[in-house]
C-alpha positions in Angstrom: 82.9 30.4 142.6 83.1 27.2 144.5 86.6 27.8 145.8 85.8 31.5 146.7 82.7 30.2 148.7 85.0 27.7 150.7 87.4 30.6 151.2 84.7 33.0 152.7 83.4 29.9 155.0 86.8 28.9 156.5 87.6 32.6 156.8 84.2 33.2 158.7 85.2 30.2 160.9 88.7 31.5 161.9 86.9 35.1 162.5 84.7 33.3 164.9 87.4 31.6 166.7 89.7 34.7 167.2 86.7 36.7 168.4 85.5 34.0 171.0 89.2 33.4 171.9 91.2 36.7 171.2 89.0 38.8 173.6 91.1 37.4 176.5 94.2 39.1 175.0 92.6 42.6 175.3 94.2 44.9 177.7 96.8 42.2 179.1 100.3 41.4 177.9 100.0 37.9 179.5 96.4 37.2 179.5 96.2 33.4 179.9 96.3 31.4 183.0 97.8 29.1 185.5 100.6 27.1 183.4 101.7 30.3 181.2 104.9 30.9 183.6 105.9 27.3 183.8 105.9 26.9 180.0 107.6 30.1 179.5 110.3 28.7 181.7 110.5 25.3 179.9 110.4 26.7 176.4 113.7 28.6 177.5 115.0 25.8 179.0 114.5 23.6 175.8 116.3 26.4 173.7 119.7 24.9 172.9 118.3 21.4 172.3 118.7 21.7 168.4 120.7 21.3 166.8 122.7 19.2 169.2 120.2 16.4 169.7 120.8 13.5 170.1 124.1 13.9 171.1 123.1 16.5 174.1 119.9 16.6 175.9 118.9 20.0 177.4 115.2 19.5 177.8 113.0 19.7 180.9 111.6 16.6 182.2 109.8 13.9 180.1 107.6 14.2 177.9 109.6 16.0 175.5 107.4 16.3 172.5 106.2 20.0 173.0 109.8 21.3 173.8 111.1 19.4 170.5 108.5 21.5 168.5 108.9 24.6 170.3 112.7 24.5 170.3 112.5 24.1 166.4 110.5 27.2 166.2 112.9 29.1 168.2 115.8 27.8 166.1 114.3 28.9 162.9 113.9 32.4 164.3 110.7 32.8 166.2 110.8 34.8 169.5 109.8 33.0 172.9 106.5 35.2 173.0 105.7 34.1 169.4 106.1 30.7 170.5 104.5 31.1 174.0 101.1 32.6 172.6 101.2 32.7 168.8 101.8 28.9 168.3 99.5 28.2 171.0 96.6 30.2 169.3 97.3 28.6 166.1 97.1 25.0 167.6 93.8 26.0 169.2 92.6 27.3 165.9 93.7 24.1 164.2 91.8 21.9 166.9 88.5 23.9 166.1 89.0 23.3 162.1 90.2 19.8 162.7 87.0 19.0 164.9 84.8 20.6 162.3 86.5 18.5 159.4 86.4 15.3 161.4 82.6 15.8 162.3 81.6 16.8 158.9 83.5 14.0 157.0 82.5 11.4 159.3 78.8 12.3 160.3 77.8 15.0 157.7 78.1 18.7 157.3 75.5 19.7 159.6 77.1 17.9 162.6 80.4 19.7 161.6 78.8 23.3 161.8 76.8 22.5 165.0 80.0 20.9 166.8 82.2 23.8 165.7 79.5 26.2 167.0 78.9 24.5 170.3 82.9 24.1 170.4 83.4 27.6 170.5 80.6 28.5 172.9 81.5 25.8 175.4 82.7 27.2 178.8 84.7 24.1 179.6 86.8 24.5 176.3 87.2 28.3 177.0 88.5 27.2 180.5 90.7 24.5 178.9 92.1 27.3 176.7 92.7 29.9 179.5 94.4 27.3 181.9 97.2 27.1 179.2 97.6 23.4 178.8 100.3 23.6 176.2 101.2 20.0 176.1 97.6 18.7 176.3 96.8 21.3 173.3 99.4 19.9 171.1 98.6 16.4 171.8 94.8 17.0 171.1 95.6 18.6 167.8 97.9 15.4 166.9 95.1 13.2 168.1 92.5 15.0 165.6 94.9 14.9 163.0 95.2 11.0 163.7 91.5 10.6 163.5 91.3 12.2 160.2 93.8 9.7 159.0 91.8 7.0 160.3 89.0 7.8 157.8 91.5 6.7 155.2 93.0 4.0 157.0 96.4 5.6 156.7 99.5 3.6 157.9 100.7 6.9 159.3 98.3 6.6 162.4 101.1 4.6 164.6 103.8 7.4 164.1 101.0 10.0 165.3 100.4 7.8 168.3 103.9 7.8 169.1 103.9 11.6 168.9 100.8 11.9 171.1 102.6 9.8 173.6 105.7 11.5 173.5 103.6 14.7 174.0 101.1 14.2 176.7 100.5 10.9 178.4 96.8 11.5 179.5 95.9 12.2 175.8 97.6 9.2 174.9 95.7 7.1 177.3 92.2 8.8 175.8 93.6 8.0 172.4 94.4 4.4 173.4 90.8 4.0 174.6 89.3 5.1 171.3 91.7 3.1 169.3 90.8 0.0 171.2 87.0 0.6 170.7 87.7 1.3 167.1 89.7 -1.9 167.0 86.7 -3.7 168.5 84.1 -2.8 165.9 86.4 -2.7 162.8 86.0 -5.6 160.3 88.8 -4.3 157.9 91.9 -6.9 158.5 94.2 -4.3 157.0 92.9 -1.4 159.4 92.8 -3.7 162.3 96.6 -4.2 161.8 97.2 -0.5 161.7 94.9 -0.1 164.8 96.9 -2.7 166.8 100.2 -1.1 166.1 98.7 2.1 167.1 97.4 0.7 170.3 100.5 -0.7 171.2 102.5 2.4 170.6 100.2 4.5 172.7 100.1 1.9 175.8 103.9 1.6 175.8 104.4 5.2 175.8 101.7 5.8 178.4 102.9 3.1 180.8 106.5 4.3 180.3 105.9 7.9 181.3 106.8 8.5 184.9 103.5 10.6 185.3 101.0 7.7 185.1 103.4 5.5 187.2 103.5 7.9 190.0 99.7 8.2 190.0 99.0 4.4 189.7 101.6 4.0 192.5 99.2 5.9 194.7 96.3 3.6 194.0 96.6 1.6 197.2 96.7 4.7 199.2 93.8 6.3 197.5 91.6 3.4 198.4 92.5 3.4 202.1 92.5 7.3 202.3 91.0 10.5 200.8 93.9 10.9 198.5 92.9 11.8 194.9 94.4 13.4 192.0 91.8 15.7 190.4 93.8 17.7 188.2 93.3 21.5 187.9 90.3 21.7 186.2 86.6 22.0 186.8 85.0 18.8 188.4 82.2 16.7 186.8 79.3 18.4 188.7 80.7 21.8 187.7 80.8 20.6 183.9 77.3 19.2 183.7 76.0 22.5 185.2 78.1 24.4 182.5 77.1 21.8 179.6 73.6 21.9 180.5 72.4 24.0 177.4 73.7 21.4 174.8 73.6 18.2 177.0 69.9 17.2 176.1 70.6 17.2 172.6 73.8 15.1 173.4 71.5 12.5 175.0 69.4 12.7 172.1 72.1 12.2 169.8 73.6 9.2 171.8 70.2 7.5 171.9 69.5 7.5 168.2 73.0 6.1 167.8 72.8 3.3 170.0 72.6 0.9 167.0 74.9 2.5 164.8 78.3 0.6 164.4 79.9 3.8 162.9 79.3 5.5 166.4 79.7 2.8 168.9 83.4 3.6 169.7 82.4 7.2 170.6 79.5 5.8 172.9 81.9 3.5 174.6 84.6 6.2 175.0 81.9 8.6 176.2 80.6 5.9 179.0 84.2 5.2 180.0 85.5 8.9 180.4 82.1 9.9 182.3 82.5 6.8 184.6 86.3 7.9 185.2 85.4 11.5 185.9 82.9 10.3 188.6 84.2 7.3 190.3 87.9 6.7 189.7 90.1 7.8 192.4 93.2 8.7 190.4 92.3 9.7 186.9 92.2 13.6 187.0 89.4 16.0 186.0 91.6 16.6 182.9 89.5 13.9 181.1 86.5 16.5 181.2 88.0 18.5 178.3 87.8 15.1 176.3 84.6 14.2 177.7 83.2 17.6 176.5 84.4 17.1 173.1 82.2 13.9 173.0 79.3 15.6 174.3 79.6 18.3 171.8 79.8 15.7 168.8 76.8 13.8 170.2 75.0 17.2 170.4 75.7 17.7 166.8 74.2 14.4 165.9 71.2 15.1 167.7 70.6 18.5 166.4 71.1 17.3 162.7 68.7 14.4 163.5 66.2 17.3 164.9 66.8 19.3 161.9 66.1 16.4 159.2 63.0 15.5 160.9 61.7 19.1 160.8 61.5 19.8 164.6 63.8 22.6 164.2 62.0 24.2 161.4 58.6 23.7 163.1 60.0 25.4 166.3 62.3 27.8 164.8 61.6 30.7 167.5 62.5 28.3 170.0 65.7 27.5 168.2 66.7 30.9 167.9 66.0 31.6 171.4 68.2 29.0 172.4 70.8 30.4 170.2 70.6 33.5 171.9 70.6 31.8 175.3 74.0 30.2 174.3 75.6 33.4 173.5 74.4 35.3 176.8 75.4 31.9 178.9 78.9 32.2 177.2 79.1 35.9 178.2 78.1 35.1 181.8 80.3 32.2 181.9 83.4 34.0 181.2 83.3 35.1 185.1 83.6 31.4 185.6 87.4 31.9 184.4 89.8 32.1 187.5 90.9 35.8 188.2 93.8 37.0 186.1 96.9 38.1 187.7 96.6 41.9 187.4 99.0 43.4 184.8 100.8 45.6 187.1 101.9 42.6 189.3 102.9 40.8 186.2 105.2 43.7 185.7 106.6 43.7 189.0 107.3 39.9 188.5 109.3 40.6 185.4 111.2 43.3 186.9 112.5 40.8 189.4 114.9 39.8 186.4 117.1 42.7 187.8 117.4 41.6 191.3 120.7 39.9 192.3 121.6 36.8 190.2 121.5 34.4 193.4 118.1 35.9 194.9 115.5 33.6 195.9 111.8 34.3 195.3 109.2 33.4 197.9 105.5 33.1 196.3 103.2 33.1 199.3 100.6 31.4 197.2 100.6 28.6 194.7 98.4 30.6 192.5 101.3 32.9 191.7 104.0 30.3 191.8 104.0 29.7 187.9 104.3 33.1 187.2 107.1 33.8 189.3 108.9 30.7 188.4 108.6 31.5 184.8 109.1 35.1 184.5 111.1 36.2 187.4 114.3 34.6 186.3 115.2 33.2 189.6 114.7 30.3 191.9 111.2 30.3 193.4 109.8 28.9 196.6 106.1 28.2 196.8 103.8 26.0 199.2 104.2 22.5 198.3 105.8 23.3 194.9 108.9 23.2 193.0 112.4 22.0 194.5 113.2 24.8 197.0 110.3 24.5 199.2 111.7 23.7 202.8 108.6 24.1 204.9 105.7 21.7 205.6 102.0 22.8 205.7 102.2 23.6 209.4 105.2 25.9 208.8 103.4 27.8 205.9 100.3 28.2 208.0 102.6 30.0 210.7 104.2 32.0 208.0 100.9 33.4 206.7 99.0 33.8 209.9 101.4 34.2 212.9 100.9 37.6 214.8 104.6 36.9 216.2 107.0 38.5 213.9 109.9 36.7 215.6 108.4 33.2 214.5 108.1 34.3 211.0 111.9 35.3 211.5 112.8 31.9 212.7 111.3 30.5 209.6 113.1 32.6 207.2 116.2 31.9 208.9 116.0 28.2 207.3 116.7 29.7 203.7 120.3 29.8 202.4 122.1 33.0 203.0 121.1 34.5 199.9 118.9 37.5 199.0 115.4 36.8 199.7 112.3 38.3 198.5 108.6 37.6 199.1 106.0 38.5 196.6 102.4 39.1 198.2 99.7 39.2 195.5 96.5 41.2 195.7 94.4 37.9 194.9 95.6 36.3 198.1 97.0 39.1 200.2 98.5 37.3 203.1 100.8 37.5 205.1 100.5 41.3 205.8 104.4 42.3 205.7 103.8 46.0 205.8 104.3 45.8 209.5 106.9 43.3 209.8 110.0 45.1 210.7 112.0 42.2 209.1 110.7 42.9 205.7 111.4 46.1 203.5 109.0 47.0 200.8 110.7 47.0 197.4 107.5 47.7 195.3 103.7 47.4 195.8 103.8 43.7 196.2 107.3 42.7 196.7 109.3 42.7 200.1 113.0 42.0 200.7 113.8 40.2 203.8 116.7 41.7 206.0 116.9 41.2 209.7 
């Protein structure tokens, strides 16, 4: 009977997850967001790496961790679509379960249930899921696995630190901070040695990665100008608004935990990430998903404390009203997601695979660029993206807005003598090429250049 109840409980958790994430897949073959096309391209690029490794390397740029996993899945028979969407969904379901298990085992069952519920209703986590941060997702999954192993003082933690660093440098940096704060408060000599090896692995892989190096090299520029690297995510002010319905519980949870040695590493990490999201000139907004997990964890601690004190039972009507408000806010918050590329436009992009093999596709807006790069099967030009962009910002502005067709023609002549196509999406419908006699309409959103 015990195991049956556990089965029902975890089945309910998984059902809850697939309802609150799976609805995005209704009515659209490619429903998720910005990075989908990039990962579709990269997963295909990595397909051939196994079993030749380590003798032949045919992977996208470092870090390779994700592509080693996806290529293994392709190698054993899964299709590109199954790897692109199916494995991504499984990883997010795993993150939800691991987050529950960690909170439940470290802080109690009440905290586990509360954190899972708030995790599923967090608009910030929904945006993180929708934006299709595949590397970040796999690294976060590995990080939660490592944190569960830390509860058992497992010697496997350094290996997970290496895997995280080889998958996503920013997650490795956050894990590095958490390991360091755990090392500060830990008194067990054996566990401190394990943490020290893990800290070393995370730190070296983070510093070695070219992405952090590029960002740190811009530090002097950022102090002397307005240059920032915010990341493609909501900013801290937007986040505080979206988290307003559980933020008071997080503040209460943090307050009652301030003298608890077990919770101090989380408090230190919460304060560090919060400070970074506000004042750091080079750390991106992408720390906010991690910050949100910590806020959710402290909210669970606060809610459990209020339940143990009898406050929730005494004000149960207000508590149930708050739950209803959560659900309504989540439903309204869906509109906070960026607009999806319409299905008919995705179909037109995929049809570009039948264009001449040497064709060059121009995406008139960077929002469409990853989709065209990943699904068209051709080299892609986009504003300030990819290796084929030959124009500066001023030239792009001229291409978009000039009323003089001859000036646009002069710009187009800068490209190689290959078939040139331009995709003008409905979300950003410029330039208007329907009246430009240099362009012939191929489909609703696609034009071929031909003077």
